[in-house]
C-alpha positions in Angstrom: -8.4 -2.7 -10.8 -5.1 -2.5 -12.7 -1.9 -4.1 -11.9 1.8 -3.5 -12.6 4.6 -5.8 -11.8 5.2 -3.9 -8.6 1.7 -2.9 -7.6 -2.1 -3.0 -7.9 -4.3 0.1 -8.1 -7.8 1.4 -8.7 -9.0 4.8 -10.0 -12.0 6.1 -8.0 -14.3 9.1 -8.1 -14.0 9.4 -4.3 -12.2 12.4 -3.0 -8.7 11.7 -1.7 -10.0 12.0 1.9 -12.8 9.6 1.2 -10.6 7.1 -0.6 -8.0 7.2 2.2 -10.7 6.6 4.9 -12.1 3.8 2.8 -8.8 2.0 2.2 -7.8 2.4 5.9 -11.0 0.7 6.9 -10.6 -2.1 4.3 -7.0 -2.7 5.4 -8.0 -2.9 9.0 -10.6 -5.5 8.1 -7.8 -7.5 6.4 -5.7 -7.4 9.6 -3.4 -4.5 8.6 -2.5 -1.5 10.7 -0.9 1.7 9.6 2.6 2.1 11.0 3.7 5.1 9.0 2.1 7.9 7.2 3.9 10.3 4.8 2.3 13.4 3.3 4.6 13.6 0.3 3.0 16.8 -1.1 3.6 18.6 2.3 7.1 17.3 2.6 8.1 18.4 -0.9 6.6 21.8 -0.4 8.4 22.3 3.0 11.7 20.9 1.9 11.9 21.9 -1.7 9.2 24.5 -2.3 7.6 22.2 -4.8 3.9 22.2 -5.1 2.1 19.1 -6.2 -1.3 17.4 -5.9 -2.0 15.5 -2.7 0.0 12.3 -2.4 0.0 10.1 0.8 2.0 7.0 1.6 0.5 4.7 4.2 2.9 2.0 5.6 0.5 -0.9 6.2 1.5 -3.9 8.3 -0.2 -7.2 9.0 1.7 -8.2 12.2 1.1 -12.0 11.7 2.3 -11.9 8.1 5.3 -9.7 9.0 6.3 -12.0 11.8 6.2 -15.0 9.6 8.1 -13.2 6.8 10.8 -12.1 9.3 11.1 -15.7 10.6 11.7 -16.9 7.0 14.2 -14.2 6.1 15.4 -11.5 8.6 16.4 -9.2 5.7 12.8 -9.1 4.4 12.3 -6.2 6.8 13.9 -4.1 4.0 10.7 -4.5 2.1 8.3 -3.9 5.0 5.8 -2.4 5.6 3.6 -2.8 2.6 3.1 0.6 1.1 -0.3 1.8 0.0 -0.5 5.2 -1.8 -3.4 7.5 -2.2 -3.1 10.4 -4.6 -4.9 12.7 -6.9 -4.4 12.7 -10.7 -6.2 14.4 -13.5 -8.9 11.7 -13.6 -9.7 11.6 -9.8 -8.1 9.6 -7.0 -5.8 6.6 -7.2 -5.4 4.0 -4.5 -2.4 1.7 -5.1 -0.7 -1.1 -3.0 2.6 -2.7 -3.4 2.6 -6.2 -5.0 3.9 -8.4 -2.2 4.8 -11.1 -4.8 7.8 -9.0 -5.8 9.4 -10.1 -2.5 9.5 -13.7 -3.8 12.0 -12.7 -6.5 14.4 -11.6 -3.7 13.5 -14.2 -1.1 11.8 -17.4 -2.5 11.2 -18.6 1.1 8.4 -16.1 1.6 6.2 -17.4 -1.3 3.3 -18.5 0.9 3.3 -15.4 3.0 3.5 -13.1 -0.1 0.6 -15.0 -1.6 -1.5 -14.3 1.6 -0.4 -10.6 1.7 -1.2 -10.3 -2.0 -4.7 -11.7 -1.6 -5.4 -9.5 1.5 -4.2 -6.3 -0.2 -6.1 -7.2 -3.4 -9.3 -7.7 -1.5 -8.8 -4.3 0.2 -8.1 -2.5 -3.0 -11.1 -4.1 -4.7 -13.5 -2.6 -2.1 -12.7 0.9 -3.2 -15.6 2.1 -5.3 -14.8 3.2 -8.9 
């Protein structure tokens, strides 16, 4: 698993469909549901005529953590849900999740919640076979 200051990701040999199914199940086991789904490749093709490899954004939400975060800072909704992306690159499939700890820079009152969200998303990402 690799990390960037704004996300964590894993490269996998799974197909994009298999990787998406896997991360959906892993997120569910961590208490996350998928609120939104965006097929970026299809949108870019229909709106701009641009073709690209498959790229999906899943808006994952853990209701308990979201509720606590909103109680701590109503504006934190600007950073919700936690996006998880699944896309193809030249080396296979990538599964990435937002780094919830980036929220702490903007709203220090959500540190504990961000720590919990980070741990849950990290566990889910780590279940994706490489």
